[in-house]
DRENPA-3360 file (N, C-alpha, C; in nm, 2 decimals, always signed):
BEGIN
1 = MTTIEAII = +10.06/+12.17/+9.30/+9.96/+12.07/+9.34/+10.06/+11.95/+9.32 ~ +10.17/+11.98/+9.32/+10.24/+11.80/+9.32/+10.23/+11.79/+9.48 ~ +10.26/+11.92/+9.56/+10.31/+11.91/+9.70/+10.17/+11.87/+9.80 ~ +10.06/+11.89/+9.75/+9.93/+11.87/+9.78/+9.90/+11.70/+9.73 ~ +9.91/+11.64/+9.65/+9.93/+11.52/+9.62/+10.03/+11.45/+9.69 ~ +10.17/+11.47/+9.73/+10.25/+11.41/+9.77/+10.21/+11.42/+9.94 ~ +10.14/+11.52/+10.00/+10.11/+11.52/+10.14/+9.95/+11.39/+10.12 ~ +9.88/+11.41/+10.03/+9.76/+11.31/+10.02/+9.79/+11.18/+10.00;
9 = HYAYFVMA = +9.89/+11.16/+9.93/+9.96/+11.02/+9.93/+10.04/+11.01/+10.06 ~ +10.10/+11.06/+10.13/+10.18/+10.99/+10.25/+10.06/+11.03/+10.35 ~ +9.96/+11.08/+10.36/+9.84/+11.04/+10.46/+9.75/+10.94/+10.46 ~ +9.74/+10.87/+10.33/+9.70/+10.74/+10.30/+9.75/+10.66/+10.35 ~ +9.90/+10.65/+10.32/+9.97/+10.52/+10.36/+9.95/+10.53/+10.50 ~ +9.99/+10.63/+10.55/+9.98/+10.61/+10.70/+9.81/+10.59/+10.76 ~ +9.75/+10.66/+10.71/+9.59/+10.54/+10.75/+9.61/+10.40/+10.71 ~ +9.62/+10.37/+10.57/+9.64/+10.29/+10.57/+9.72/+10.13/+10.68;
17 = GIIGLLLL = +9.85/+10.20/+10.71/+9.95/+10.15/+10.81/+9.84/+10.13/+10.96 ~ +9.76/+10.23/+10.98/+9.76/+10.23/+11.08/+9.57/+10.15/+11.11 ~ +9.54/+10.13/+11.02/+9.42/+10.09/+10.99/+9.46/+9.93/+11.00 ~ +9.57/+9.87/+10.92/+9.65/+9.74/+10.89/+9.70/+9.70/+11.01 ~ +9.74/+9.80/+11.16/+9.81/+9.76/+11.26/+9.66/+9.74/+11.38 ~ +9.53/+9.81/+11.33/+9.44/+9.78/+11.40/+9.38/+9.65/+11.36 ~ +9.38/+9.64/+11.27/+9.33/+9.52/+11.24/+9.41/+9.38/+11.29 ~ +9.55/+9.39/+11.28/+9.63/+9.30/+11.34/+9.63/+9.27/+11.46;
25 = KGLFKREK = +9.60/+9.39/+11.55/+9.57/+9.39/+11.68/+9.45/+9.31/+11.72 ~ +9.34/+9.32/+11.64/+9.21/+9.29/+11.65/+9.22/+9.14/+11.61 ~ +9.28/+9.06/+11.52/+9.28/+8.91/+11.51/+9.38/+8.85/+11.62 ~ +9.47/+8.90/+11.68/+9.56/+8.81/+11.76/+9.49/+8.84/+11.91 ~ +9.38/+8.95/+11.96/+9.34/+8.95/+12.07/+9.18/+8.96/+12.08 ~ +9.15/+8.86/+12.03/+9.01/+8.84/+11.98/+8.98/+8.73/+12.10 ~ +8.87/+8.76/+12.23/+8.80/+8.64/+12.27/+8.66/+8.59/+12.22 ~ +8.62/+8.66/+12.14/+8.45/+8.57/+12.08/+8.50/+8.59/+11.93;
33 = RQGLVYDI = +8.40/+8.49/+11.89/+8.44/+8.47/+11.74/+8.57/+8.43/+11.70 ~ +8.61/+8.27/+11.76/+8.71/+8.23/+11.72/+8.80/+8.15/+11.60 ~ +8.70/+8.12/+11.53/+8.66/+7.99/+11.45/+8.71/+8.05/+11.34 ~ +8.78/+7.93/+11.27/+8.86/+7.95/+11.12/+8.77/+8.04/+10.99 ~ +8.69/+8.07/+11.00/+8.59/+8.14/+10.89/+8.64/+8.31/+10.93 ~ +8.63/+8.35/+11.09/+8.68/+8.46/+11.12/+8.81/+8.48/+11.08 ~ +8.91/+8.38/+11.10/+9.07/+8.39/+11.07/+9.04/+8.43/+10.91 ~ +9.00/+8.36/+10.83/+8.99/+8.39/+10.71/+8.95/+8.52/+10.67;
41 = VYAYCIIP = +8.85/+8.60/+10.72/+8.77/+8.73/+10.68/+8.90/+8.84/+10.77 ~ +8.98/+8.80/+10.86/+9.02/+8.88/+10.92/+9.15/+8.91/+10.81 ~ +9.22/+8.77/+10.72/+9.31/+8.76/+10.67/+9.27/+8.89/+10.53 ~ +9.14/+8.84/+10.51/+9.08/+8.92/+10.36/+9.12/+9.08/+10.42 ~ +9.06/+9.13/+10.50/+9.05/+9.27/+10.51/+9.23/+9.28/+10.56 ~ +9.31/+9.23/+10.59/+9.44/+9.30/+10.61/+9.49/+9.29/+10.55 ~ +9.50/+9.20/+10.41/+9.59/+9.18/+10.30/+9.60/+9.34/+10.24 ~ +9.51/+9.38/+10.19/+9.50/+9.48/+10.10/+9.57/+9.62/+10.20;
49 = FLLRVLYI = +9.55/+9.61/+10.33/+9.62/+9.74/+10.39/+9.76/+9.70/+10.39 ~ +9.83/+9.57/+10.40/+9.95/+9.52/+10.40/+9.98/+9.58/+10.25 ~ +9.91/+9.55/+10.16/+10.00/+9.55/+10.02/+10.01/+9.69/+10.01 ~ +9.93/+9.77/+10.05/+9.96/+9.93/+10.05/+10.05/+9.99/+10.10 ~ +10.09/+9.94/+10.22/+10.18/+9.96/+10.36/+10.27/+9.93/+10.24 ~ +10.32/+9.80/+10.18/+10.49/+9.81/+10.10/+10.49/+9.82/+9.96 ~ +10.38/+9.89/+9.92/+10.38/+9.96/+9.79/+10.39/+9.91/+9.68 ~ +10.22/+9.79/+9.71/+10.27/+9.65/+9.59/+10.10/+9.68/+9.57;
57 = K = +10.08/+9.70/+9.46/+9.94/+9.70/+9.44/+9.89/+9.58/+9.39;
% end
C-alpha cells in the first residue's frame, strides 16, 4: 500500500510541475489580455503549483 501511495505522490508532483510550467509559459507568451489584472490572476494560479513542486504547503 505504501508503494502505491508513493507512486501517487510522485505522479501528483509531476503533474503539478507540468501544469505550473504551462501556466508560466502562458504568462510570458500572451498576445491578448496583457493587463495588470491578468498578471495577478496568473500569479494567483501559478503560486500553488510552485509551492507544491517545492514541497512547501
